[in-house]
C-alpha positions in Angstrom: -24.8 10.2 19.6 -24.3 11.7 16.1 -21.1 13.6 16.2 -21.6 15.0 13.2 -20.7 16.9 11.1 -16.6 17.0 12.1 -14.3 19.0 10.9 -10.3 19.2 10.8 -8.6 21.4 9.0 -8.8 20.5 5.7 -11.9 17.9 5.8 -15.5 17.6 6.8 -17.0 14.3 8.0 -20.8 13.6 7.5 -23.3 11.3 6.8 -23.7 10.4 2.7 -26.2 12.9 1.6 -28.0 12.1 -1.9 -25.6 14.7 -3.6 -22.8 12.4 -3.4 -24.2 9.5 -5.1 -22.6 10.4 -8.2 -19.1 11.3 -6.9 -19.2 7.7 -4.9 -20.3 5.6 -7.5 -17.8 6.6 -9.1 -14.7 6.0 -7.0 -16.3 2.6 -5.4 -15.9 1.8 -9.0 -12.8 2.3 -9.5 -11.1 -0.8 -10.4 -7.7 0.7 -8.0 -9.7 1.9 -5.8 -12.0 -1.8 -5.1 -8.9 -3.4 -6.2 -8.4 -4.6 -2.4 -11.9 -4.2 -1.6 -15.0 -6.9 -0.9 -16.4 -5.1 -4.2 -14.9 -5.4 -8.3 -17.2 -3.2 -9.1 -20.2 -0.6 -8.2 -23.0 0.5 -9.9 -25.3 3.6 -9.3 -27.7 1.4 -7.9 -25.9 -0.6 -5.3 -25.3 3.3 -4.1 -29.0 3.8 -4.2 -29.3 0.8 -1.6 -26.0 1.1 0.2 -27.2 5.1 0.6 -30.9 3.9 1.8 -29.5 1.0 4.8 -27.7 3.7 6.0 -30.4 6.6 6.3 -31.8 3.6 9.0 -28.5 3.4 10.8 -27.3 4.8 13.5 -23.6 6.1 14.4 -22.5 3.9 17.3 -24.8 0.7 17.3 -23.5 -2.0 17.4 -23.4 -4.8 14.7 -23.2 -1.5 12.0 -21.0 -0.5 9.8 -21.6 3.0 9.4 -19.9 4.5 6.6 -18.5 8.4 7.4 -18.2 10.6 3.9 -14.9 13.1 3.7 -15.6 16.4 2.1 -12.6 18.8 1.1 -13.6 22.1 3.1 -12.8 24.6 0.5 -14.7 23.2 -2.0 -17.4 20.4 -1.0 -16.0 17.9 -3.2 -16.4 14.6 -2.1 -13.0 12.5 -1.5 -13.6 9.3 0.1 -14.9 7.9 3.7 -14.1 6.4 6.5 -15.9 2.8 7.4 -16.8 2.2 11.5 -17.7 -1.3 13.0 -19.2 -0.9 16.0 -18.8 -4.5 18.1 -18.0 -6.3 21.4 -21.5 -4.1 22.7 -19.8 -0.7 21.4 -16.7 -1.2 23.1 -14.9 -2.2 19.9 -14.4 -0.4 16.6 -13.2 -2.0 12.9 -11.6 0.9 10.3 -12.1 0.2 7.0 -10.8 3.7 4.4 -11.5 4.1 0.5 -10.3 7.3 -1.0 -11.1 8.0 -4.3 -7.8 7.3 -6.2 -7.1 11.3 -7.2 -7.1 12.2 -3.6 -5.0 9.0 -2.4 -1.5 10.0 -1.5 -2.2 13.8 0.4 -2.4 12.7 3.2 -6.7 13.4 3.3 -7.0 9.6 4.6 -4.5 10.4 7.6 -7.0 13.4 8.7 -9.6 11.7 8.4 -9.4 8.8 10.4 -6.8 11.0 13.2 -10.2 12.9 13.0 -12.2 9.2 13.8 -10.5 7.6 15.7 -9.7 10.4 18.4 -14.3 10.8 18.0 -14.0 6.6 18.9 -11.0 6.8 22.4 -12.3 10.1 22.5 -16.0 11.4 23.7 -17.4 8.0 22.9 -14.5 6.1 24.8 -13.7 3.3 23.2 -11.8 0.1 24.6 -10.0 -1.0 21.7 -9.7 0.2 16.9 -9.0 -2.7 14.4 -8.4 -2.9 10.5 -7.9 -6.2 8.4 -5.7 -5.3 5.6 -5.0 -7.0 2.3 -1.1 -7.9 2.8 -0.7 -6.6 -0.4 -2.1 -3.4 0.2 1.1 -1.4 1.2 -0.9 1.6 1.1 -3.2 0.6 4.3 -0.7 -0.3 5.4 1.5 2.5 6.2 -1.7 4.5 6.7 -2.9 2.2 9.5 1.2 2.6 11.2 1.4 6.4 11.0 -2.0 6.4 13.0 -0.3 4.3 15.3 -2.1 1.0 14.8 0.5 -2.1 15.2 -0.2 -5.3 13.7 -1.5 -7.6 15.7 -1.7 -11.0 13.2 -0.7 -12.5 9.8 -3.3 -14.7 8.9 -2.1 -16.5 6.0 -4.4 -17.2 2.7 -6.9 -16.0 5.5 -10.1 -15.5 2.9 -11.2 -16.0 -1.2 -10.6 -12.5 -2.4 -11.6 -12.5 -6.3 -11.1 -15.6 -7.4 -7.3 -16.2 -4.8 -6.7 -17.2 -1.4 -4.9 -13.8 0.7 -3.6 -12.8 3.2 -4.1 -10.3 5.6 -2.5 -8.3 8.0 -5.1 -7.5 11.7 -4.0 -3.7 12.9 -5.0 -2.3 16.2 -5.0 0.0 18.4 -5.7 0.2 22.4 -6.7 3.5 23.9 -4.1 3.9 26.7 -2.6 3.4 23.8 -3.7 6.3 21.9 -3.9 8.1 25.1 0.1 8.3 25.6 0.6 9.1 22.7 -0.8 12.4 22.6 0.7 15.4 24.3 -0.5 17.0 27.1 
């Protein structure tokens, strides 16, 4: 199933294209954007390798991370991406969100994530969606909580991250909880 492109009021969610390479590289290479991510810097070669790996993937394939490009409908500007990691024989999905600093705090990430969650729990009939968030990343915590996710775990000094032991929170949302929270 290829559900893309998806459109929301202000956004288009789609697969990445080669035209996205400069903007993708720029926001991924921003130190503030990378602060709570697994990378510290992101070169054009890193981005090109990433794009090549993504071209070989099909959406909703178990044990893969599929990145969804998020562009503004009005002008086609790439704002960021939503990552989807399919696991547990495709019954569960882990989400990640990365947006350019200039496009944070505008509701775009929430709008994009809402669309992805609706796809996952609606047509794709997933059981559970999770996210792991650095305990210092208050913006990401608020984003997932506004989407209805609950904090299920606090992993103390769970991972060695950029030279220090860091705490992480696990957030989750079940399909039945998501459905119960939707208007009839």
